C-alpha positions in Angstrom: 175.0 61.1 58.0 178.0 58.8 57.3 181.6 58.7 58.5 182.5 60.6 55.4 180.6 63.6 56.7 182.8 63.6 59.8 185.9 63.6 57.5 184.4 66.4 55.5 183.8 68.3 58.7 187.4 68.0 59.6 188.6 68.9 56.1 186.5 72.0 56.0 188.4 73.3 59.0 185.5 73.1 61.4 187.6 70.8 63.5 191.2 71.9 63.7 193.9 69.3 63.1 195.9 68.6 66.2 193.3 70.0 68.6 193.8 69.4 72.2 192.7 66.1 73.6 189.7 66.1 75.9 190.6 67.0 79.4 191.8 70.2 81.1 193.0 71.6 77.8 189.6 71.1 76.3 187.9 73.3 78.9 190.3 76.1 78.1 189.2 75.9 74.4 185.4 75.7 74.5 185.2 76.2 70.7 187.4 73.3 70.1 185.5 71.2 72.7 182.3 71.9 70.8 183.8 71.1 67.5 185.1 67.8 68.7 181.8 66.9 70.3 180.0 67.7 67.1 182.5 65.7 65.0 181.9 62.7 67.4 178.1 63.0 66.9 178.4 63.2 63.1 181.0 60.5 63.0 178.8 58.1 65.0 175.8 59.2 62.8 173.7 60.4 65.7 172.4 63.4 63.8 170.2 61.0 61.8 168.3 60.2 65.0 166.9 63.7 65.2 165.1 63.3 61.9 162.0 61.6 63.4 162.0 64.3 66.1 161.9 67.0 63.4 159.2 65.0 61.5 157.2 64.6 64.7 157.5 68.3 65.4 156.1 69.0 61.9 153.1 66.8 62.6 152.5 68.4 65.9 152.6 71.9 64.3 149.9 70.8 61.8 147.7 69.2 64.5 147.8 72.3 66.7 147.4 75.0 64.0 144.4 77.1 64.7 143.2 77.1 61.1 143.5 74.7 58.2 147.1 75.1 56.9 148.2 75.3 53.3 149.8 72.0 52.3 150.9 73.5 49.0 153.0 76.0 50.9 154.5 73.3 53.1 155.1 71.1 50.1 156.9 73.9 48.3 159.0 74.5 51.4 159.9 70.8 51.4 161.1 71.1 47.8 163.2 74.2 48.5 164.9 72.7 51.5 165.6 69.5 49.6 167.2 71.5 46.8 169.3 73.5 49.3 170.4 70.2 51.0 171.6 68.9 47.6 173.5 72.1 46.9 175.1 72.3 50.4 175.9 68.6 50.6 179.6 69.3 51.0 178.9 71.5 54.1 178.0 69.1 56.9 176.4 71.6 59.2 174.3 73.4 56.6 173.4 70.1 55.0 172.2 68.8 58.4 170.1 71.8 59.0 168.5 71.6 55.6 167.7 67.9 56.0 166.2 68.7 59.4 163.9 71.3 57.8 163.0 68.8 55.1 161.9 66.3 57.9 159.9 69.1 59.6 158.0 69.9 56.4 157.6 66.2 55.6 155.9 65.6 59.0 153.7 68.6 58.4 152.6 67.4 54.9 152.2 63.8 56.2 149.7 65.0 58.9 147.8 67.1 56.4 147.6 64.3 53.9 146.5 61.9 56.6 143.7 64.3 57.6 142.5 64.6 54.0 142.6 60.8 53.5 140.3 60.1 56.5 137.9 63.0 55.8 134.3 62.0 56.5 131.1 63.7 57.6 130.8 64.5 61.3 127.5 65.0 63.1 127.1 68.6 64.1 124.3 68.5 66.7 122.4 66.2 69.0 119.9 63.9 67.3 117.6 61.0 68.0 117.4 59.0 64.8 116.8 55.6 63.3 120.1 54.0 62.2 120.7 50.9 60.1 124.0 49.4 58.9 126.6 46.7 59.5 128.2 46.2 62.9 131.9 46.4 62.2 133.3 45.8 65.7 131.8 44.6 68.9 133.3 44.9 72.4 131.4 43.0 75.0 131.3 44.1 78.6 130.3 42.2 81.8 126.9 43.8 81.2 126.1 45.5 77.9 128.5 46.2 75.0 130.1 49.0 72.9 130.1 48.6 69.2 131.1 50.4 66.0 128.5 50.6 63.2 129.0 51.3 59.5 125.7 53.2 58.9 123.9 53.0 55.5 121.0 55.2 56.6 120.3 57.7 59.4 116.9 59.2 59.4 116.9 63.0 58.9 120.4 63.0 57.3 121.2 63.2 53.6 123.4 60.4 52.2 126.4 62.8 51.9 126.0 63.8 55.6 126.0 60.3 57.1 129.1 59.6 59.2 131.5 56.8 58.0 131.4 55.2 61.5 129.2 55.5 64.5 130.2 54.3 68.0 127.3 53.2 70.2 126.8 51.6 73.6 124.0 49.3 74.7 123.0 48.5 78.3 122.0 44.9 77.6 124.4 42.3 76.3 123.4 41.8 72.6 123.0 38.3 71.1 124.7 39.2 67.9 128.2 40.2 66.8 130.2 41.9 64.1 128.9 41.3 60.6 125.2 41.6 61.7 123.0 44.1 59.8 120.8 45.9 62.3 118.2 48.6 62.6 118.0 50.6 65.8 117.0 53.8 67.4 119.9 55.8 68.9 120.7 59.0 70.7 123.5 60.5 68.6 126.0 63.3 69.5 129.0 64.7 67.9 132.4 63.4 69.3 133.2 65.3 72.5 135.8 68.0 72.5 138.3 68.4 75.4 136.7 68.8 78.8 139.6 71.0 79.9 141.9 73.4 78.0 144.9 71.4 77.0 143.2 68.1 77.9 142.4 65.0 75.8 140.5 65.9 72.7 138.4 62.9 71.7 137.0 64.8 68.7 140.4 64.9 67.1 141.1 61.2 67.6 137.6 60.4 66.4 138.2 62.4 63.2 141.3 60.2 62.4 139.4 57.1 63.3 136.5 58.2 61.0 134.0 58.2 63.8 131.5 60.9 63.0 129.0 60.3 65.9 128.8 58.6 69.3 125.8 57.8 71.4 123.7 55.0 72.9 121.0 52.6 71.8 117.4 53.4 72.7 115.1 50.4 72.9 115.4 47.2 70.9 117.7 46.3 68.1 116.3 44.6 65.1 118.4 42.2 63.0 117.6 42.7 59.3 118.5 41.0 56.0 121.3 43.0 54.5 120.4 45.0 51.5 123.9 44.5 50.1 127.0 42.5 50.8 129.8 44.2 52.7 133.1 45.0 51.0 136.0 42.5 51.0 138.1 44.3 53.5 135.1 45.0 55.8 134.1 41.3 55.6 137.6 40.3 56.7 137.6 42.9 59.6 134.3 41.6 60.8 135.3 38.0 60.6 138.5 38.7 62.6 136.5 40.6 65.2 134.1 37.6 65.6 137.1 35.3 66.1 138.7 37.6 68.6 135.5 37.8 70.7 135.1 34.0 70.6 138.6 33.5 71.9 138.2 36.3 74.4 135.0 34.7 75.8 136.7 31.3 76.1 139.8 32.6 77.8 137.6 34.7 80.2 135.3 31.8 81.0 138.1 29.3 81.6 140.5 31.5 83.6 137.6 33.3 85.3 137.3 36.6 87.1 139.6 39.5 86.6 142.5 37.1 85.8 140.4 35.8 82.8 139.6 39.3 81.7 143.2 40.4 81.8 144.3 37.2 79.9 141.6 37.9 77.3 142.9 41.4 76.9 146.5 40.2 76.6 145.6 37.6 74.0 143.0 39.4 71.9 143.2 43.0 72.8 139.6 43.0 74.1 139.7 45.0 77.3 136.1 45.8 78.1 135.6 42.7 80.2 137.8 44.0 82.9 136.2 45.4 86.0 136.7 48.9 87.2 138.3 47.7 90.5 140.9 45.6 88.5 141.7 48.5 86.3 142.3 50.7 89.3 144.5 48.0 91.0 146.9 47.6 88.1 146.9 51.4 87.4 148.0 52.1 91.0 150.7 49.5 90.8 152.0 51.1 87.6 151.5 48.1 85.4 148.4 49.2 83.4 150.4 48.3 80.2 149.8 44.6 80.7 146.2 44.9 79.3 147.3 46.7 76.2 148.8 45.1 73.1 152.0 47.2 73.3 155.6 46.8 72.6 156.1 44.5 75.5 153.7 41.8 74.2 154.6 42.3 70.6 158.4 42.0 71.4 157.9 39.0 73.6 155.8 37.2 71.1 158.2 37.9 68.2 161.2 37.3 70.4 160.0 33.9 71.8 159.1 32.8 68.2 162.5 34.0 66.9 164.5 32.2 69.6 162.3 29.1 69.6 162.3 28.7 65.9 166.1 29.2 65.6 166.8 26.6 68.3 164.4 24.2 66.6 166.2 24.6 63.3 169.5 24.3 65.0 168.5 20.8 66.2 169.0 19.7 62.6 172.7 19.9 61.7 172.0 19.5 58.0 170.1 22.8 58.1 172.2 24.6 60.7 175.5 24.1 58.9 174.3 24.8 55.4 171.6 27.5 55.6 171.1 30.9 57.4 168.7 29.6 60.0 168.9 32.8 62.0 167.5 34.7 59.0 164.8 32.1 58.6 163.8 32.5 62.2 163.7 36.2 61.8 161.5 36.0 58.8 159.2 33.6 60.6 159.0 35.9 63.6 158.1 38.8 61.3 155.2 36.8 59.8 154.0 35.9 63.3 154.2 39.5 64.4 152.1 40.7 61.5 149.6 38.0 62.1 149.5 38.9 65.8 148.8 42.5 64.9 145.9 41.5 62.6 144.2 39.2 65.1 144.5 41.7 68.0 142.7 44.5 66.1 145.6 46.3 64.4 145.1 49.6 66.3 147.5 52.4 66.7 149.3 50.9 69.7 149.8 47.5 68.0 150.8 49.0 64.7 153.4 51.1 66.4 154.7 48.0 68.2 154.6 46.1 64.9 156.7 48.7 63.1 159.3 48.6 65.8 159.5 44.8 65.9 159.5 44.2 62.2 162.3 46.8 61.6 164.5 45.3 64.3 163.9 41.7 62.9 164.5 43.0 59.4 167.9 44.2 60.6 168.8 40.5 61.3 167.9 39.7 57.7 170.4 42.2 56.3 173.1 41.4 58.9 172.7 44.6 60.9 172.5 45.0 64.7 168.9 44.6 65.7 169.0 46.6 68.9 170.1 50.0 67.7 168.8 53.5 68.1 168.9 53.8 64.3 166.3 51.1 63.9 164.1 52.8 66.5 164.3 56.1 64.6 163.3 54.4 61.4 160.3 52.8 63.2 159.3 56.3 64.6 159.6 57.8 61.1 157.3 55.0 59.8 154.6 55.7 62.4 154.8 59.5 61.9 154.5 59.2 58.1 151.6 56.7 58.2 149.7 57.7 61.4 151.1 61.1 62.4 148.2 61.7 64.9 149.6 58.9 67.0 152.4 61.2 68.3 149.9 63.0 70.6 148.9 59.7 72.2 150.3 58.3 75.4 151.0 54.9 73.7 153.4 56.5 71.2 155.1 58.6 73.8 155.5 56.0 76.5 156.6 53.1 74.3 159.2 55.0 72.2 160.6 56.7 75.3 160.9 53.4 77.2 162.5 51.6 74.3 164.9 54.5 73.6 166.0 54.4 77.2 166.6 50.7 77.1 168.6 50.9 73.9 170.6 53.7 75.4 171.5 51.4 78.4 172.4 48.6 75.9 174.6 51.0 74.0 176.3 52.1 77.2 176.8 48.5 78.2 178.4 47.7 74.8 180.6 50.8 75.0 181.7 49.9 78.5 182.6 46.4 77.5 184.6 47.8 74.5 186.5 50.2 76.8 187.3 47.5 79.3 188.7 45.3 76.5 190.9 48.1 75.3 192.1 48.7 78.8 193.0 45.1 79.3 195.1 45.1 76.1 196.6 48.6 76.7 199.5 49.7 78.8 197.4 51.1 81.6 195.9 48.1 83.3 193.0 48.3 85.8 195.5 47.7 88.7 197.5 50.9 87.7 194.4 53.0 87.5 193.6 55.5 90.3 191.3 54.5 93.2 188.6 56.9 92.0 188.6 55.3 88.5 188.6 51.8 89.9 185.6 52.7 92.1 183.7 54.2 89.1 184.5 51.1 87.1 183.2 48.8 89.8 179.9 50.8 90.0 179.6 50.7 86.2 180.1 46.9 86.3 177.3 46.5 88.9 174.9 48.6 86.8 175.8 47.0 83.5 175.9 43.3 84.6 174.3 41.1 87.1 170.9 41.3 88.9 171.3 45.1 89.5 171.4 45.6 85.7 167.6 44.8 85.4 166.7 47.3 88.1 169.0 49.9 86.5 167.4 49.4 83.1 163.9 49.6 84.6 164.9 52.8 86.4 166.1 54.3 83.2 162.9 53.3 81.3 160.7 54.6 84.1 162.6 57.9 84.3 162.3 58.3 80.5 158.5 57.8 80.6 157.8 59.6 83.9 157.3 63.0 82.3 154.8 61.7 79.8 153.0 59.7 82.5 152.7 62.8 84.6 151.6 65.0 81.7 149.0 62.6 80.2 147.6 61.1 83.4 148.6 63.5 86.1 149.9 60.8 88.3 153.0 58.7 89.0 153.6 55.3 90.6 156.8 55.3 92.7 156.8 51.6 93.1 157.0 50.9 89.4 160.6 49.7 89.9 159.2 46.8 91.8 156.0 46.2 89.8 157.5 46.2 86.4 160.3 43.7 86.8 158.0 41.4 88.7 155.3 41.7 86.1 157.6 41.2 83.1 159.1 38.1 84.7 155.6 36.5 85.2 154.5 37.6 81.7 157.6 35.9 80.2 157.1 32.7 82.2 153.3 32.5 82.0 151.3 34.9 79.9 153.1 35.2 76.5 154.2 31.5 76.1 150.8 30.4 77.3 149.0 32.8 74.9 151.0 31.4 72.0 150.4 27.8 72.8 146.8 28.3 73.8 146.0 30.2 70.5 147.6 27.3 68.5 145.6 24.7 70.4 142.3 26.6 70.4 141.1 25.4 67.0 141.6 21.8 68.3 139.7 22.4 71.5 142.8 21.4 73.6 143.6 24.8 75.1 141.7 24.7 78.4 144.7 23.7 80.5 146.8 26.4 79.0 144.4 29.2 80.0 144.3 27.8 83.6 148.1 28.1 83.5 148.0 31.7 82.1 145.3 32.6 84.7 147.5 31.4 87.5 150.3 33.7 86.4 148.0 36.7 86.1 146.5 35.9 89.6 150.1 36.3 90.9 150.4 39.6 89.1 147.1 40.8 90.6 148.1 39.6 94.1 151.4 41.6 93.8 149.5 44.6 92.3 147.0 44.7 95.2 149.9 44.7 97.7 151.9 47.3 95.9 148.9 49.5 95.4 148.1 49.4 99.2 151.6 50.7 100.1 151.8 54.4 101.3 152.2 56.8 98.5 151.6 54.2 95.8 150.1 56.8 93.6 151.3 60.4 93.4 148.6 62.8 92.1 150.1 65.8 90.2 148.6 69.1 89.0 148.3 69.8 85.3 151.5 71.1 83.6 152.0 74.3 81.8 151.4 73.4 78.1 155.0 74.0 77.1 156.6 72.0 79.9 156.2 68.6 78.2 158.2 69.9 75.2 161.3 70.6 77.3 160.9 67.4 79.2 160.7 65.4 76.0 163.8 67.2 74.6 165.6 66.4 77.9 164.8 62.7 77.4 165.9 62.9 73.7 169.1 64.6 74.5 170.0 62.0 77.2 169.3 59.0 74.9 170.5 60.3 71.5 173.7 62.2 72.1 176.9 60.3 72.7 179.3 63.1 73.7 179.1 64.3 77.3 179.0 67.9 76.2 175.8 67.5 74.1 174.3 65.0 76.5 174.7 67.6 79.3 172.1 69.8 77.6 169.5 67.5 79.0 170.1 69.1 82.4 169.0 72.6 81.6 166.1 71.3 79.5 165.0 69.1 82.4 165.1 72.1 84.8 163.0 74.2 82.5 160.5 71.4 82.0 160.3 70.9 85.8 159.7 74.6 86.3 156.8 74.4 83.8 155.5 71.3 85.4 155.4 73.1 88.8 153.9 76.3 87.4 150.9 74.8 85.7 147.8 76.9 85.5 145.3 76.3 88.3 141.6 77.0 88.2 138.7 77.8 90.5 135.9 77.0 88.0 135.9 74.5 85.1 133.2 74.6 82.5 132.3 71.6 80.2 132.5 72.2 76.4 128.7 72.0 76.1 128.0 73.9 79.3 125.9 71.3 81.0 128.3 70.8 84.0 130.8 72.8 85.9 133.4 72.1 88.7 133.6 74.7 91.4 136.2 75.1 94.1 134.6 75.3 97.5 135.8 76.7 100.9 137.6 73.4 101.7 139.8 73.9 98.6 138.3 70.8 96.8 136.3 70.8 93.6 132.6 70.1 93.5 131.0 69.0 90.3 127.5 70.4 89.5 125.1 69.3 86.9 121.9 67.2 86.3 123.8 64.3 84.8 127.4 65.5 84.5 129.8 63.5 82.4 131.9 61.3 84.7 134.8 61.4 82.2 134.8 65.2 82.3 134.6 65.1 86.1 137.6 62.7 86.1 139.6 65.1 83.9 138.9 68.0 86.2 139.9 66.1 89.3 143.1 64.7 87.8 144.2 68.1 86.6 143.7 69.3 90.2 145.7 66.5 91.6 142.6 65.1 93.3 142.5 61.4 93.6 138.8 61.1 94.4 136.4 59.1 92.3 134.3 61.3 90.0 131.0 60.2 91.5 132.1 61.3 95.0 132.7 64.8 93.7 129.2 65.3 92.3 126.8 67.3 94.6 123.2 66.5 93.5 121.8 68.5 96.4 122.9 71.8 94.8 120.6 71.2 91.8 116.9 71.4 91.1 114.9 71.1 87.9 116.0 74.6 86.7 119.8 74.3 87.3 122.4 74.3 90.0 124.0 76.8 92.4 127.4 76.7 94.0 129.0 79.0 96.5 132.6 80.4 96.1 134.8 80.7 99.3 134.0 84.4 99.5 130.3 83.8 99.5 129.5 84.7 95.9 127.2 82.4 93.9 127.9 80.6 90.7 124.8 79.5 88.8 124.5 76.7 86.2 121.3 77.6 84.3 119.7 74.6 82.5 116.2 76.2 82.0 115.2 79.6 80.7 113.0 80.1 83.8 116.0 80.4 86.1 117.5 83.4 84.3 115.3 85.9 86.0 116.5 85.1 89.5 120.1 84.0 88.8 121.0 87.0 86.7 120.2 89.2 89.7 122.2 87.2 92.4 124.9 85.2 90.7 128.5 86.5 90.2 129.0 83.9 87.3 126.4 82.3 85.1 127.1 79.2 83.0 124.5 77.9 80.6 124.2 75.8 77.5 121.3 78.1 76.4 121.4 81.6 75.0 121.5 84.1 77.9 119.0 87.0 77.7 120.4 90.4 76.9 121.0 92.6 79.9 121.7 89.8 82.3 123.2 91.6 85.4 125.6 88.8 86.4 129.3 89.7 86.5 130.3 87.1 84.0 127.9 85.2 81.6 129.1 82.1 79.7 126.4 81.0 77.4 126.0 79.0 74.2 127.7 81.7 72.1 130.8 81.8 74.3 131.0 78.0 74.5 130.6 77.7 70.7 133.5 80.0 70.2 135.9 78.9 73.0 134.9 75.3 73.9 135.6 74.2 77.5 136.9 76.9 79.9 138.7 77.3 83.1 138.3 80.4 85.3 140.7 81.7 87.9 140.1 84.6 90.2 142.5 87.4 89.3 142.1 90.6 91.2 138.5 91.7 91.0 137.8 89.7 87.9 138.4 86.3 86.3 141.3 85.0 84.2 139.8 82.8 81.5 141.6 80.0 79.7 139.9 78.4 76.6 140.3 75.1 74.9 140.1 76.6 71.5 140.8 80.0 69.8 137.6 81.7 68.7 138.9 81.8 65.1 140.0 78.1 65.2 138.6 76.2 62.2 139.8 72.6 61.8 138.0 69.5 60.4 137.5 68.1 63.9 136.8 71.6 65.4 134.8 73.7 63.0 134.3 77.4 63.7 130.8 78.3 64.6 128.8 80.3 62.1 128.6 84.0 63.0 125.4 85.4 64.3 124.3 89.1 64.5 123.7 89.1 68.2 122.7 86.7 70.9 119.3 88.4 71.2 118.3 87.3 67.8 118.7 83.7 68.9 116.4 83.9 71.9 113.6 82.6 69.8 115.6 79.5 69.1 115.1 78.4 72.8 111.5 78.4 73.7 110.7 79.7 77.2 111.1 77.0 79.9 112.8 74.6 77.5 116.1 72.8 78.4 116.0 70.5 75.3 119.2 70.0 73.4 119.8 71.8 70.1 117.9 70.6 67.0 119.1 70.9 63.4 118.0 74.6 63.2 120.0 75.5 66.2 123.0 73.7 64.8 123.1 76.1 61.9 123.9 78.9 64.4 126.2 77.1 66.8 127.5 73.6 66.1 128.1 72.5 69.7 128.7 69.0 70.8 
């Protein structure tokens, strides 16, 4: 949208000439008030900022469709709306609606194209197999490691069924790194689906990362002579990973302890060295972002390089007076940002930060304002078109919301300065203004300038990200207004400058003193984080939202930061109220069932959840507790005394039994006494329990939650029974569960084999 669109809007009669000025007359003419507000938004080209929102909505629609959508239909719709936009280009309102529909369809097509580009085989059943291939990426831990393997062979699988990538963990720290060709025996499973309806779905993220199986190493790992050379790009990726690990180990060794682990994460993106206690400390202080390569680090690295290089060039008058050194500095900062993205692993979070940083620096090259909402919108469009699945991740949501809020504050500050300048030159001076207006002006000056401005900007960024934090992690940190400014100050003084200098001196072996300096700064951050985390109410645990609540909360944030007219910006208030109502009315549950049926969470008489299972997934247990606003550690919620070799039994508050059957031998007794039976096996026909959730049910519906409703149970499923997506395939239909009884031999609790997987491809 350009200023010409605003003129066309006025010429078309949508805005009446000589309409009343804003004020009391405007309230008497609501239609005129709306027209003037719309003309202002179009004149200031704010409609353009909704295009990435529409594109993101299209990507979300694709990702949440319950069967594989037709991209041909979406592509045809894109062409139709594009043609309509061309025909209606002289009608601003109709033109804007058509362009918005084009963006919606484009986001939809982009997500579908991305899904097709990354398509690769996915393991469909549990398997113990011999695997050999190149190690692509190695993440060392204090003890053990996690690595990504590019398999060439997996015993028992045909060549066209071998996953593109396999992610494995090993309990012992391996003596080899990325680039090593290995042969090992592994326990392999399909990527796990959501542990809770509406929860995090690792299977979907694994599909886009081309990870077709996960598991752990069994026994020794043999290093072999490679039967072939790796490809060029794979060789570069493996070499970069080796260099990152070498630098991470050096930083960790010199700085030492959790400070060294955090410094290594900030410099290289390797986070697995950090202890669980340190993770919990920085999470409770609301500063977990310091160990991720996010917009903060990327912006600081590029910004320091931009300012430093520009001042260095300005020291030479012959250059400063004859050449555009500002553009030279921006170009140098762009190259450094790209290099920083590559050496830190180039994952979704760093790529998103790179897009934002490069676009803002590129604006300097073409003499445009770098800090503008328009540049942020272009960066969002780039991410959505290249990696549309990122929109469902917390990294995308939190970073774009925070930056949008900060830019909105910057725009408000610029507008305030402009209005003050106009007042100073106008007839109505500040002295002639009313007391009320002078008071508001004084408050605005405090918020826009001086030390209070930093806290105000931090408050706005925290408010913009609060809904996403609560939705994704079910918790908030009230003291983030203290932790974030303090953390950013120390990062600017210690971490980022030290990381840049240390990385440059590392090849010369002169970097040790720098890492001591960085470690000292991070030690101060950890000291502050421990104190902040120990304050009362440092972490507020929140129940899971209603699924639609985050949509209205996101629209409220977008309305507040995008619109410029007070009329349109006021729409954020009803959107916020609807979102808060949805957040407060989230669906509770009394029983949660894991997607593979090997564990459950049961609400006891004390109102707290108890986790039952032989070896329940601690990640699933953590998801259940978080959704229930329970801050306990997952291990403390597990009750091993309720289980024996055949299964587990829990008691509801009204005295009824819930049985988790893990062996066929337990059905005879539990079917007679239990109100609810959950099992990863096929339940026998005629089981007398009130509700039976067996392999058939789990294959069709995934993870479940149950809530007592009258005399029965209200069930919520993670997937629709007819859902069929590449990362969540529909189970093959069977005649009746009784025909599958032979698939599970009596007294066997073994996982499914390949034959079973043909009936029910569970993870």
